[in-house]
Each structure stands twice: as structure tokens, then as C-alpha cells.
N, C-alpha and C positions, 0 to 999 in steps of 0.2 A: 610065116617069116617074112615074105616079101611085102605083105600088107604093113607088117610093123616098120620095115625098113622105109618104104615109101611115106608112112606117116611121120617118121622122124625127120625125113627130107622136108616135108611139107610144114611141119612145126618150126624147123630151122628157118625156113624161107620167111615165114610169117614174123618170126621174132626178130629177124635181121632188116625187114623192110617196113615194119609198122612204127610209126613215130607218133605217140599219143599227143594230142594237142589240147592245151586248156585255155585257148583263147576264147573260147564260148563264154568263159567266166567274165572275161573283160568285156565281152560284148552285150552281156545281160545288163539291164538297167539296175544296177546296184550302187549307183552314186548317192552319198548322204545328201538328203534334203532337210532332214529335221534334227536338231540336237536337243535332247531332253536333260535338264538339270534337276537332281533331286537332293534333298538332305541339307542344302545350305541354308544357313540362317543369317551369317554375318555379311558373307559375299554375295553381291547381287548377281542374279542369274544372267543378266545381260553382260555383266562384266566378264564372267566365265566365257559366254558365248563369243564374245569379241575375241578372247584369247584363242578360241578353237574355230574362228571363222575360216582358217585355211582348210579345214576339212570338208566344207561344202563342196559337193561334186567330186569328192574323192570316193574311190570304190570301197565299199564297207568290207568286202571280202579281204582285200590287200591292206587293211588299216594298219599304219604305223603307230604303235603304242610309244615307242620312245619319244616321237615327236609331240605326242599329246602330253607325255610327262614332262618333258622340257618345258613346255609353254605353261603347264600348270605349277610349276616349281616357282614361277615369278610372283605367285599369288601367296603372300606370307601366312595367311590363315589357313591354307589347306594342308591338313596333316596327311591325308591319302585319298584315294579314290578307286572305284571299280568301274568297269565298262561292261555294258551289255549291248550286244548288237541285235537288233530287231529288224530282220529282214522284211522287204528288200531295201528300205531307205532311211531307217531311223537308227540313231546312236543315243543310247541313254547313260549318263555318268551319275553315280551316287558318290556324293562328296562327304568327305570326314573332315570336319574343321578342327583346328587346334582348340583345345580347351583353356581360355585365358583364366587365370587366377589372381592377377595383381597388375598394378600399374607402377612401373618403375620411373622414378624421378632422379636422376643421377646428374647433379649440377644443372646445366641447361638442358640436357638430352632427356627424352621421354620415350618410353617403350612399353609394350604389354610384355607380361611374363607368362608363357604357358606352364601348363602342369608338367612338362617334361623339361623346364629350365630354358626353353627357346626364348630369344628376345625378338619381338615383333615390332616393326616401325609403328608408331603411334599415330592414329587418326582418330578424330572425336567421333566416337560411336555411342549412342544413347543407351544401347543395350549394357554397356560396361560402366556407366556413370557411377554405380554404387560399389565398385570393386574397391579393395584396401589399396592404399599407396605406399610404396616402398621408397623410403629416402636412403640412397647410398649405394651399396654394392649389390647388383643383381646376382652374381655368382654365389656369393655367400647367402643370399636370401633363399636360394633353392635348396641348400642344405637344411636350413631352419625350417622351411616348408614341409620337407620329408619328415623330420623329427616331430613337427606339431601333428603331421598325420598319424605317425607311429603311437603317439601317446593319446591319440584321439581327442586333441584339444578342439574346443569349438571354433573353428576358423571364421565363421559367419559373425562372430562377435569382435573380431578385430577390425578396426578402422584404419590403422597405419603402422608401419614398422619403420624404426629409425635405426640405422646402422652406424655405429662410431669407429673412429680409427683405431681404437684399442682392440677391436675385434669383437664387440659385445652388441646386444640388441636392447631396445625399449620397444614394448608393444603397447600401443594406444588402443584401448577397448572402446566399443561403440557407446558404452555408458560413461566414458570419460576416465575410467581407471587406468592406471599405467603400471606396467609390470617392468621392472629393471632387471634385466638378466645379467648373470655373471658372465665372464669370457669362456670359462670352461665349466663343464657339468651342468649346463642349464636344464637338462631334462628333468632333474630332480626339482628345479624351481618351478617348472611348469606343471609338474604333478602337484606339487605342493599348494599351488596357486588353485587348481581344480578342487582340490579337497577343501581349501579355505572357503569356496563358494557356499559350502552347506553349513557353515557356522553362523550362528545367530548375529554376531557383530561384523559380519562381512561388509555390509553397506556403509559402515562407519568410517572406512577408510578409502582413500583414493589412490595412494601410492604404495605398491608392494615391492620394496626394494631387496633384491637377493645378491647384490654386487659382492657382499663381504661374505666369504665362505662360512657356511654353517650358521648364517644369521638371516633373519627376516627383519627389516625395518618397516614399520607400518606408519603412515603419516595421513 
């Protein structure tokens, strides 16, 4: 019984006098010396590293993820990223870039449009030179884009989109054919055009006009 009593006293003394110290982590050489960037195609590696230059000589163990996120948000083309710490001194970032689907020309302003409807400030990028151009309203285009996907319309065959104030679209195809969509219920028109491609006289017409309800005017 006495041994148990003195054991409890000893344990109490140890618990009340021991103060764990983690300063040894800070004393270790865990400062970031190298930053690796992967999976970036559009954004140059050096540009991302410049955004993150404040990380050099920061302790890898005490890395502040919020600071990294805040700086990478300034890059329009970055969708998301993941971080991997490689001890003792390396930091690796895997970048996910936004997928660009079209170029928006709205009066004098120009943007890229992502597959999630984001507008990205335009800069001349060779990789995107063959993207279709949208003339008019970018917000309305995203709804059209989703509908085109849903009906499995061959998007790669579209050269440009023209939006009219009446609320309807013209699609200009790569081969020069023009699809004039109605304001409402244009999904039927898109499906009809795809069916028309299999007909023998398809190549005889350039304009497929669906603007009048329940009618197709060929020219």
C-alpha cells in the first residue's frame, strides 16, 4: 500500500514539473530549399515559383497552407493544387489547371472561358489558338455549352458562336455550315442537325435555319 502511495506522489510530481519542448523541431534544418512544380502546361514553372518565393527558408514542418493558397489564387489558370512535403528540404506542388473551352469576344473585351464557366483574362497563348470564338454573352454561352455536351454534339466541329440580343445563337461550323438556332427548344434543332448529317443531300446545304418553330429552312 505504501509503495502505491509513494508511486502516486512521484507520478504527480513528474506530471506537474515536466514541460515538453518542441523547439528541437525548429532547430532542425527543415527549411525549404527547393520547390518542385508538376502538371502545369499553360502556366510557366518559374512564374509559379516566383509566386511562392516567400517559402524559401521557411520551416517545412510549420508550413502555412493558407499563404500558399492565397498566392496561387492570383494565377487565373490554376484550378486547384496539392502539396507534398519531402523532408528535409523539398516541397512539391501538383497543379491542376483550368480547362479552357473557348475564347469570348464581348465588344472590345476578350476572355478565355473554362469548362466550369469561369472567365479568365486573355493573354495570347499558342496552345489555345484553335479554340472556337464566342461573340456576345459569356454567361449564356455556358448554358449552351452544357446542352451541347448533353446531346453529345461534336464540339470540335464548331468554329464560332454568335449570340443575338433576341436570345438565340448561330453556330458556325469548321466546314462553313451555319446552324441558326431558335430562342427556345433548341435542343430539338441540335439533334435534328446531327441526324441530317447522315443524309445523302447533307453536303448540298450551307445554312440550316431552325428559327421558325417546327420548320427547317435549308439554303
